[in-house]
Phi, psi and omega in degrees: 000324182304310196289329182294312182294322177293313182299312181302318174293322178298307181291328175298306183298319177296310182306313176304315190287323181295307186302314180294318179298308184299318177304331181290330179277320192296312189290312175296329178299314182291319183298331176271016181053042177253132194278132175254117183276321186215146174228103180240145166268117178072168192259137184262055174303111174074320180204164181247155172289313185215144170202145179209132183268124170235111188071232184264004189245139172262126172262132179199177181236120173271175188261351185259094191279064182247013183144207177194179181193157165242137179260120181251138183300138175075020185238130179276112181226201184286345179290333178057052187271083181295321184302312178297319180294337177286342179284164171299142181293148188243151188302327186275006180267153179311310187291345184278340188280156176297159182304318184297327183282321176300319181293316182292320170304322188277330182272003182298319181294308180290330176301314183295324182297320185287311175303316179302311178306308180300316177299323180290320178296319182297309186295328175288325169302313172306305196280318191243340182072202174234133174241132181201168169247120179300137183295337175294340184273358179268077185304322186247040175060202190242167175270128177237108174244335184301129184291331179288328167292330173287321182297327178288348174113012176270158179223147169303135185101348175293137178260117178276118193255321177202150175246123186045036178089355185260125188287138175276109183281314191232149168263105187219197179290344177278347188297321178294329182284328177298318180293325179295321186276347188296149166262328174206153182229127182270123176233164170246130177225119178054041175078000175252129179279147176201151180257128183248126180276131177287134182294148182287333181264030185305316180297318183295323183288325183289322180304332179278359182246163170297143184300121174212154176300145169284321170222162183216163172288141173279141191231152181288165174275102184249118188287128180247333171202156180225132172251159179296322189301336183290338183075010181243042182291355174290340173281145173229154181304149177086351174296146167245122180279117185250343171214146190213115181054042171075016183243142179293134181225060180300332192232148184308318184292332178289319177307307175310306180306309182304310178302324172300330177268005187224033185296134176081006188251162164255123193232154178284158179209158171235128178241156176264114178236121185048045173065016176240141181278130186230120185275143177214181172244149172230151177260124181261123183293173179292341183266004181073039181234161179262344179071036177238157173284140187236144173121204185093003176261128175258183188285338181292316170306317184287331174292313178298333183269004174078012174293313186218156171255112175272126181250132180238118178245128185258157184226135168298171178296318179295318173298328176287347179285314178292330182293311183296316178295328175286328179289315175307311178300311181298322175290324177291318180294314178305313175299314177304318176299327180290318177303322177298316184288325180293322183270014175256106184300333184293332177285335181064020185283344175302334176300336180269358181295136182239161175252215184299322178299324179295310179295317174307316186285350178291323184297144171286162180272355173238149191278125175219115183297324182295319178295315183304311180294322178300314176293321176302323174294320184288317174304317185295326177290321184289321177303316177300315182289314184294323180291339178280345175309130186290060179247122177304137181106344177253163184295326177299325180292320179294319177302319180305311179288332180289321181289323184292317176304311180296319185284319185268344184078000181244137179257129182303140179300152180300320174302319177298319186288323176302313180294316181292324181300317181295315178306315182293321179296322180292311177303320177302313183294322178294323181288324175292329180283326175300306189300306186287332170298323173298321175296317178300310178313303183300322180300310182295321180294324182287000000 
């Protein structure tokens, strides 16, 4: 069932993005009276799953879910329809239209992608608001267990103050991505501020470790279940261990450290039970464990216990507009930084380029509209940016040649455009093979 939910979200998101992207080309083409021969979701190599001709356009669904397309008359594209291009230009063809109209048609797809992302972020701000913990409220710093973070010089208890000079206001889902993209991070440790320079190959180091948060909120040691075999029946479900062997153990990581140094011993403890402190003794195994189930606390429970203050901010529709625009801008800038890292060989971030499997795995195994729209907005930005790359066969390649034509006043020959399209198509296939090959390699290695 989990795989069905993931697949449903993946296909719904992909289909929505493809249809709207192609609609971005279709609408200006029709406005400029340019004939659109086909409008397809997915590729119809050899045959179509569904198709219906309405007017001059055939609408359909192909069997190969690697994208979609609109076939515009008189345009050198992936169809490589040389027979049509050999005929005299017709008034309804793309090649007969002024350069500025052709430019608008080609920019239509990515424009829709960016607009869609911003609309989604505005809608999410209005529908869900913001839930976060103010960074200033993390009095005892954060939890750092990721080995790559530890190697870089971070420790549990560090307070993260700024990333690349930008102050961290809130501790939320974006914090880990900010750290990944950072060049330097300002922290406070034991009352002293210091700057930690991030390793150039930080992303590559992360890829060699099991996936784990870079930083997290410190949480208490909450007992979820107890068995007689553990020998710790003095503990009860929902107990919080607040002191162990005479030492303060407000957080799980502190309990873990104390247990490690008291293997095989019976030691005193104090638990918080029904908001009252209760003294007990606990048995520590030879492995430094209590043998009990741990967890069961959500962020609301932590707030009630006085660990964190959770802030929830709601927005009116008008207030949600600047909030959504800022979120979209931040995601767009962030993805631009990711691309820069990928094209920098020193970072080795190119090893993390993923294909369809990587996108599929982003989606959770349980349905959440908030998560779905958040991922769809990010994918829309990614699709828009990738299509703007100046590679023939992508929108960015067509835009590049159109800008050359507008600036120089000279149109590249059809033969040149055909050759460029072929080169771009080969490059695009190579990129797809590399990205999806990375997915296969990771799956085999794991």
